[in-house]
VMD Tcl script that draws the C-alpha trace (Angstrom):
set ca {
  {-1.91 -27.08 3.08}
  {-1.38 -25.10 0.09}
  {-2.70 -21.47 -0.42}
  {-3.92 -19.27 -3.42}
  {-1.83 -15.68 -2.80}
  {-2.90 -12.80 -5.76}
  {-0.26 -10.21 -6.12}
  {-1.59 -6.88 -7.79}
  {1.46 -5.38 -6.91}
  {4.98 -6.50 -8.83}
  {7.23 -3.58 -9.08}
  {7.00 -2.14 -5.03}
  {7.62 -5.36 -3.68}
  {10.71 -7.30 -4.05}
  {10.32 -10.50 -6.29}
  {13.11 -12.55 -4.68}
  {11.94 -12.03 -0.96}
  {8.24 -12.56 -1.73}
  {9.09 -15.64 -3.52}
  {11.23 -16.97 -0.69}
  {8.84 -16.72 1.98}
  {5.12 -17.60 -0.27}
  {7.43 -20.86 -1.70}
  {7.93 -21.72 2.03}
  {4.19 -22.48 2.99}
  {3.55 -24.41 -0.52}
  {1.30 -20.99 -1.96}
  {0.35 -20.71 -5.14}
  {1.19 -16.93 -6.64}
  {-1.25 -15.52 -8.93}
  {0.07 -12.21 -10.45}
  {-2.51 -9.51 -12.20}
  {-1.24 -6.74 -14.08}
  {-4.88 -4.60 -14.07}
  {-5.64 -3.10 -10.88}
  {-8.94 -2.32 -11.71}
  {-11.70 -3.48 -9.22}
  {-13.51 -5.91 -11.39}
  {-10.51 -7.42 -12.54}
  {-9.33 -8.30 -9.10}
  {-12.73 -9.27 -8.05}
  {-12.32 -12.11 -10.86}
  {-9.07 -13.15 -9.48}
  {-9.79 -12.92 -5.88}
  {-12.84 -15.23 -6.11}
  {-10.96 -18.67 -5.13}
  {-7.67 -16.97 -3.40}
  {-7.07 -17.24 0.43}
  {-5.13 -13.97 0.41}
  {-4.39 -10.72 -1.76}
  {-1.59 -8.36 -1.74}
  {-2.02 -4.77 -2.73}
  {-0.14 -1.59 -3.59}
  {-1.62 1.74 -3.22}
  {-2.39 1.86 -6.83}
  {-5.30 -1.37 -6.73}
  {-8.85 -0.54 -5.13}
  {-10.24 -3.25 -2.77}
  {-13.64 -2.42 -2.72}
  {-16.51 -4.14 -0.84}
  {-17.42 -5.47 -4.28}
  {-14.10 -6.88 -4.53}
  {-14.46 -8.35 -0.85}
  {-17.78 -10.00 -1.96}
  {-16.49 -11.22 -4.86}
  {-13.98 -13.87 -2.61}
  {-15.37 -16.90 -2.21}
  {-12.74 -18.15 0.88}
  {-10.59 -14.36 0.96}
  {-8.69 -14.42 4.75}
  {-6.93 -11.44 4.49}
  {-5.73 -8.68 2.73}
  {-1.93 -7.47 2.61}
  {-1.21 -3.92 2.16}
  {2.21 -3.82 1.02}
  {2.57 -0.10 2.20}
  {1.33 2.20 5.13}
  {-1.77 3.97 4.13}
  {-4.90 1.57 3.52}
  {-7.36 4.42 1.61}
  {-7.57 2.34 -1.31}
  {-9.15 -1.04 0.98}
  {-12.74 -0.29 2.22}
  {-11.51 -1.82 5.29}
  {-15.09 -1.48 7.35}
  {-16.39 -4.33 4.13}
  {-13.53 -6.35 4.99}
  {-13.94 -6.22 9.02}
  {-17.64 -7.29 8.25}
  {-16.97 -9.86 6.10}
  {-14.59 -11.45 8.60}
  {-11.47 -10.41 6.16}
  {-8.54 -9.55 8.34}
  {-6.56 -6.48 6.77}
  {-2.65 -5.90 7.56}
  {-0.42 -2.94 6.22}
  {3.46 -2.29 6.96}
  {3.42 0.42 9.60}
  {6.86 1.48 9.84}
  {9.25 -0.32 7.31}
  {9.91 3.23 4.96}
  {9.87 5.57 8.39}
  {13.57 6.51 7.40}
  {12.97 7.01 4.13}
  {9.82 8.97 4.46}
  {11.27 11.79 6.89}
  {14.79 12.05 5.25}
  {12.86 12.29 1.89}
  {10.66 14.71 3.33}
  {13.80 16.84 4.72}
  {15.09 16.49 1.06}
  {11.94 18.56 -0.64}
  {11.60 20.95 2.45}
  {15.50 22.05 1.87}
  {14.82 21.38 -1.96}
  {12.33 24.19 -2.62}
  {13.78 26.35 0.26}
  {17.04 26.31 -1.29}
  {15.92 26.50 -4.78}
  {18.22 23.80 -5.65}
  {15.78 22.75 -8.85}
  {15.63 26.04 -10.39}
  {19.55 26.81 -9.37}
  {20.66 23.48 -11.54}
  {18.52 23.97 -14.25}
  {20.07 26.91 -14.48}
  {23.37 26.22 -14.53}
  {22.75 23.19 -16.96}
  {21.21 25.91 -19.53}
  {24.80 27.26 -19.27}
  {24.59 30.11 -16.89}
  {26.41 30.90 -13.77}
  {23.97 33.39 -11.76}
  {22.88 32.87 -7.99}
  {20.26 35.61 -8.20}
  {17.73 33.08 -10.30}
  {16.67 31.67 -6.82}
  {16.29 34.99 -4.96}
  {14.66 34.62 -2.86}
  {15.88 32.02 -0.50}
  {15.01 32.21 3.06}
  {17.15 30.68 6.45}
  {15.86 27.54 7.72}
  {16.82 28.41 11.10}
  {14.53 30.54 13.06}
  {11.59 28.76 10.99}
  {8.30 27.45 12.50}
  {7.57 24.06 10.88}
  {4.43 22.73 11.30}
  {3.38 18.44 10.90}
  {-0.05 17.85 9.97}
  {-0.50 14.27 12.10}
  {2.06 12.81 14.50}
  {2.53 9.83 14.02}
  {5.81 7.78 13.17}
  {6.97 9.09 10.12}
  {6.41 12.71 11.38}
  {8.21 11.57 14.83}
  {10.73 10.92 12.91}
  {10.88 13.89 10.74}
  {10.65 16.09 14.02}
  {13.30 14.43 15.12}
  {15.64 15.24 12.40}
  {14.88 18.77 12.41}
  {16.69 19.25 15.92}
  {19.56 20.61 15.58}
  {18.24 22.77 12.73}
  {17.45 25.21 15.22}
  {13.53 25.47 14.34}
  {10.43 25.33 15.96}
  {8.30 22.51 15.89}
  {4.38 22.37 16.14}
  {1.94 19.61 15.42}
  {-1.69 18.89 14.87}
  {-3.56 15.96 15.64}
  {-6.24 14.88 17.22}
  {-5.54 11.57 18.14}
  {-1.76 11.91 19.22}
  {-0.84 12.10 22.75}
  {0.63 15.55 24.02}
  {3.33 13.54 25.80}
  {4.74 11.86 22.44}
  {4.97 15.43 21.07}
  {6.67 16.95 24.45}
  {9.05 14.09 24.37}
  {10.48 15.88 21.17}
  {9.74 19.49 22.16}
  {7.20 19.57 19.61}
  {3.71 21.75 20.69}
  {0.40 20.43 20.21}
  {-1.55 23.33 18.60}
  {-5.01 23.32 16.64}
  {-4.94 23.10 12.57}
  {-5.98 27.00 12.20}
  {-3.06 27.73 14.60}
  {-0.58 25.53 12.76}
  {-1.67 27.12 9.39}
  {-1.28 30.47 10.55}
  {2.02 30.02 12.45}
  {3.68 27.71 9.81}
  {6.87 28.57 8.07}
  {6.86 25.29 6.36}
  {3.48 22.89 6.67}
  {4.78 19.19 6.24}
  {1.76 16.63 5.82}
  {1.75 13.20 7.30}
  {-2.03 12.49 7.92}
  {-3.37 9.31 6.54}
  {-6.35 9.93 3.53}
  {-9.80 9.46 5.19}
  {-13.39 11.16 4.79}
  {-11.86 13.39 7.74}
  {-8.61 14.54 5.78}
  {-9.70 14.58 2.20}
  {-8.92 18.20 0.77}
  {-8.42 19.25 4.09}
  {-5.96 21.86 2.26}
  {-8.33 23.79 0.21}
  {-8.33 26.87 -0.65}
  {-9.71 27.85 2.49}
  {-6.70 26.25 4.44}
  {-4.05 27.53 1.89}
  {-5.46 31.42 2.45}
  {-4.48 30.82 6.41}
  {-0.93 29.73 5.39}
  {1.99 32.92 5.16}
  {2.72 34.00 1.57}
  {6.24 32.99 1.48}
  {5.31 29.50 3.52}
  {6.41 25.97 1.65}
  {3.93 22.96 2.05}
  {5.16 20.00 1.81}
  {3.41 16.57 1.09}
  {4.91 13.20 1.53}
  {1.83 11.53 2.76}
  {-1.21 11.40 0.46}
  {-2.06 12.84 -2.81}
  {-5.81 13.74 -1.73}
  {-5.03 15.41 1.51}
  {-4.53 18.61 -1.18}
  {-7.08 20.69 -3.38}
  {-4.32 20.52 -6.49}
  {-6.19 23.53 -8.31}
  {-6.42 25.77 -5.17}
  {-2.73 25.10 -4.66}
  {-2.01 26.28 -8.25}
  {-4.17 29.28 -7.85}
  {-2.30 30.54 -4.73}
  {0.93 29.58 -6.28}
  {0.43 31.62 -9.33}
  {-0.76 34.50 -7.16}
  {2.06 34.55 -4.58}
  {-0.14 33.74 -1.88}
  {1.97 30.76 -1.01}
  {5.86 30.50 -1.68}
  {6.23 26.83 -3.02}
  {5.58 23.27 -2.82}
  {7.30 19.93 -2.67}
  {4.76 17.16 -3.20}
  {5.69 13.00 -3.66}
  {2.01 12.28 -3.67}
  {-0.76 13.62 -5.95}
  {-4.38 14.12 -6.22}
  {-4.71 11.27 -9.31}
  {-1.16 9.04 -9.85}
  {0.26 9.55 -12.80}
  {-0.71 13.11 -12.35}
  {-0.59 13.93 -16.22}
  {-0.32 17.37 -17.70}
  {-0.61 19.16 -14.40}
  {0.16 22.83 -14.86}
  {1.44 22.54 -11.38}
  {4.72 21.21 -13.55}
  {4.95 24.76 -15.09}
  {5.84 26.62 -11.97}
  {9.28 26.31 -10.75}
  {8.43 26.97 -7.18}
  {6.72 23.48 -7.32}
  {9.22 20.20 -6.72}
  {8.06 17.08 -7.48}
  {9.10 13.20 -7.17}
  {6.75 10.07 -8.54}
  {5.69 8.68 -5.25}
  {8.69 7.58 -4.11}
  {9.33 8.70 -0.84}
  {9.02 5.07 0.91}
  {11.82 3.73 -1.04}
  {14.90 2.49 -0.89}
  {16.73 -1.33 -1.61}
  {16.34 -1.87 2.60}
  {13.06 -0.55 2.66}
  {11.52 -2.34 -0.41}
  {12.92 -5.83 0.58}
  {11.62 -4.89 4.65}
  {8.10 -4.15 2.95}
  {7.91 -7.44 1.32}
  {8.93 -9.79 4.04}
  {6.62 -7.99 6.75}
  {3.55 -7.85 4.38}
  {4.23 -11.56 3.16}
  {5.29 -12.87 6.65}
  {1.72 -11.45 8.33}
  {-0.48 -12.41 5.41}
  {0.64 -15.88 6.28}
  {0.14 -15.54 9.75}
  {-3.49 -15.04 8.92}
  {-3.94 -17.73 6.53}
  {-2.06 -20.42 9.86}
  {-4.85 -19.14 12.05}
  {-2.37 -16.74 13.98}
  {-2.51 -13.33 15.23}
  {-1.01 -10.82 12.72}
  {1.58 -8.29 13.99}
  {0.13 -5.31 11.90}
  {-3.63 -5.57 11.62}
  {-5.79 -2.63 10.97}
  {-8.56 -1.37 13.12}
  {-11.02 0.65 11.39}
  {-12.04 2.23 14.64}
  {-8.59 4.05 15.17}
  {-7.96 7.31 14.21}
  {-5.43 8.28 12.12}
  {-3.46 4.93 12.23}
}
mol new
graphics top color blue
foreach p $ca { graphics top sphere $p radius 0.5 }
foreach p [lrange $ca 0 end-1] q [lrange $ca 1 end] { graphics top cylinder $p $q radius 0.2 }
display resetview
């Protein structure tokens, strides 16, 4: 049986891997350039499956427009761009790839922490201007002895916590859905959100973007953090109120920020880009060549399982908390 699979993502996925998997089941693949819901709705009208990246919105309208859609494959972890509830109500399965970039994201998180803490970008720019002055990076704090607070404690945060072992830091975490034994196995203390903000020298965000978490790092949250604390976000840009973040940084109420994800992507001419205390990367924490191939193969194979009437390996349950 031949299937029609619409793919709105041609950059994140590895083309050769995707083609090899879909060709094996005689699938007809249609790639679309536009990520607008109206364009996606037109493309999926007669599709059996659609595979999307983080930038493509699969709204209730998109799902309603499809006559034979059976599965939405998210080429990535977060599903905040998909109306999962609408899909479930329509009998459409949603699958993602929950573990493909655990190694990459946890490493990138650490890289942002070190870049911010050691002022690497500032020092790099200084040397390239012909200067040779260590003091341009002042003040630089010691990592050892710091308290690192993790907001959410799923697979990514757990791996980051494991990598922090040996650096002589205390790790605390806030996650209302994670069992405490998971934290205890890594010597991580479970705390309230307020305690995490007030006690952490470094706050690292790992939560999904939901109605519950959207804008959770707002002016009030930032006000509870240390004046020299660092905020690192490799999760979702919508967790942070960027206007409040800018205000906190320019008023010296926060020490710095490392941002791989933004409220709007691309972020355009953001005032945050004028601050030496902010280190930015373009939503790249997920990426390595190995993770890209794994991502493509995992999501494509799970989509095929659903089309064949088999149980998928990574279905999304909308009732689960911070999955």
